[in-house]
C-alpha positions, 0 to 999 in steps of 0.5 A, spaced: 471 498 461 478 501 461 481 501 468 485 507 471 491 506 476 498 509 478 504 505 478 507 509 483 501 512 487 506 515 493 509 521 488 502 524 489 503 526 496 508 531 492 502 535 490 501 537 497 507 542 495 502 546 490 498 550 494 505 551 498 508 553 492 501 558 490 502 561 497 509 563 496 508 566 489 503 570 492 507 572 497 513 574 493 508 578 488 506 582 494 513 583 496 515 585 489 509 590 489 510 593 495 518 594 493 516 598 487 511 602 491 516 605 495 519 609 489 512 612 487 505 610 485 505 604 480 501 608 474 507 613 474 512 607 474 510 604 468 512 609 464 519 610 468 520 603 468 516 601 461 520 594 461 517 592 468 511 587 468 508 584 474 503 580 470 509 576 466 512 574 473 505 572 475 504 568 468 511 565 469 510 563 476 503 559 474 506 556 469 511 553 473 506 551 478 502 547 473 508 544 470 511 541 476 504 538 478 503 535 472 510 532 472 508 529 479 503 526 475 508 523 470 512 520 476 506 517 479 505 513 473 498 514 469 496 507 467 490 505 463 488 497 463 484 493 458 477 490 461 477 484 465 479 478 462 479 471 463 485 468 463 488 460 464 493 459 469 495 452 473 496 451 480 493 450 487 488 453 492 492 454 498 488 457 504 492 461 510 490 460 517 493 466 522 493 465 529 491 472 532 490 470 540 494 475 545 499 470 546 501 471 538 504 478 542 509 474 545 516 477 543 520 471 544 521 471 537 523 478 535 519 483 533 514 478 536 510 472 533 505 475 529 510 479 526 514 474 524 508 470 522 506 476 517 513 476 514 514 469 513 507 469 509 509 476 505 515 471 504 511 466 502 506 469 497 512 472 493 514 465 491 507 464 489 506 465 482 499 462 478 496 459 484 490 461 488 490 464 495 486 466 501 487 468 508 483 466 515 485 469 522 483 465 528 483 466 536 477 463 539 473 463 533 475 463 526 474 468 521 475 469 513 480 475 512 480 474 505 476 469 500 480 465 495 484 470 489 489 470 484 490 477 487 496 477 491 498 484 492 491 485 495 493 479 499 499 482 502 495 489 503 491 485 507 497 481 511 499 488 514 492 490 517 492 483 521 493 484 529 491 481 535 484 485 536 481 482 530 477 477 533 473 479 540 473 472 542 480 469 545 482 462 545 486 458 540 481 455 536 486 451 530 480 446 529 475 451 527 480 455 523 481 448 519 474 447 518 473 454 515 479 453 510 476 447 508 469 451 507 472 457 504 475 454 497 472 454 491 467 449 488 472 447 483 472 440 484 478 438 480 484 442 484 489 440 489 488 444 496 492 446 501 492 449 508 497 452 513 496 453 519 501 458 523 500 458 530 504 457 537 500 451 538 496 452 544 490 449 542 485 449 548 478 449 544 477 444 539 480 438 536 485 440 531 487 433 529 481 430 528 479 437 523 486 436 520 484 428 519 478 430 516 481 435 511 487 430 509 480 425 507 478 430 502 485 431 499 487 437 502 494 437 506 495 441 512 501 444 514 503 447 520 508 452 522 510 453 529 511 460 532 515 461 539 519 458 543 519 452 548 522 457 553 517 462 552 515 469 554 510 473 557 504 476 554 504 483 554 497 487 555 498 492 550 502 489 544 509 492 544 509 494 551 514 490 555 512 493 562 505 490 563 504 483 562 498 479 562 497 475 569 493 469 571 488 469 577 493 468 582 497 474 580 503 471 577 505 473 569 503 468 564 508 465 560 506 462 553 510 457 550 510 453 543 506 447 543 511 443 537 508 436 539 501 438 538 503 441 531 507 436 529 501 431 530 496 436 527 501 436 520 502 428 521 494 428 521 493 432 515 499 429 511 503 435 511 509 437 514 511 442 520 516 448 520 519 451 526 520 458 526 526 457 529 529 457 522 523 460 519 527 462 512 529 455 511 523 452 513 518 457 508 523 454 503 522 448 505 515 449 505 515 452 498 518 446 495 513 442 498 507 446 495 510 446 488 511 438 489 503 438 489 501 437 482 497 444 478 491 444 475 489 448 470 483 453 472 480 460 470 482 467 473 479 473 472 485 479 471 485 486 469 491 485 463 495 490 458 496 496 462 499 501 458 503 507 460 500 514 459 505 518 462 507 521 455 501 526 454 502 529 461 510 530 459 508 533 453 503 538 456 510 539 462 515 540 456 510 545 452 509 549 459 516 549 460 517 552 453 512 557 454 515 559 460 522 560 457 518 564 451 515 569 456 520 574 458 520 577 465 521 584 462 518 587 456 522 587 449 522 594 447 522 591 440 515 588 441 512 594 445 507 594 440 504 587 441 504 587 449 498 582 450 499 583 458 496 590 458 490 593 456 489 598 451 489 605 453 490 602 461 495 608 462 491 613 458 489 617 464 497 619 465 497 623 459 495 631 459 492 634 454 495 641 452 490 646 453 487 650 448 487 657 451 493 662 450 
């Protein structure tokens, strides 16, 4: 079964202008009619101004409105794709675990730790090609946000929706996140895998080093990306609000700081590496090089292929409508008055007065 999509769906918002154009057409049509009625009755004006045609005006207006709507569809890029096919790819499986605890709202890294983490992942996804990717979010508990997939556009879409309200239980269970990542890989045996944990490192829930060591024993490398600074920053009660901050039981503002030592230990136990957000661009590039050095394995992937452009049909109709608009004159042509298809025959018969038979 073929799949249909628009290459640039945001252009479809222009269709909201179509009702506005229709209202304007009716408005100007009424104003035009009222202007003529100021000179007399319409049934008399038809004979005084034989070239006048209200119907032509309306038809030409509708032709232009329909042509505009179809041109918007052309801009949106209608495409049909072939059926779902199985293709061969060569890569690794990668699970990314993102910390969504409240401390990730701290702004010691602009715009915030979480926003910087999302930008880093987006940059990382752009560098991937034939790999499989999955996303886990965690705070006091861990949840799968995106199962392992080859659909990178969906991964970036899911990434944008990540926030610190996703996990109701607060905390930073790095070990639980690593264990969930391990269990979320596919059942394929002969493929290399890696886990990237993006967090500020304030782990209070479990033994993350043990979880990373267990993953390494299964041949899964664990990398950590540290978000935050050693100086730290207060945690806003509402993300982005720098007036109210979370306080401890004594009423003191809580300052959250990155725990780089713990993250280095987790990465070492997982046979991976630690990347600091202080130089996130260079760190992500180094991480990409690390992932590319892992031996790739061939696997099957189901993808939609062979999307073909289908805008030509809509464009042909647009050109036809514009040509028709040019051929239909706004005024009647005297030479073609006998072929008036816009006025019913005998419509104005009542204007003629039969001569009296009386002497």
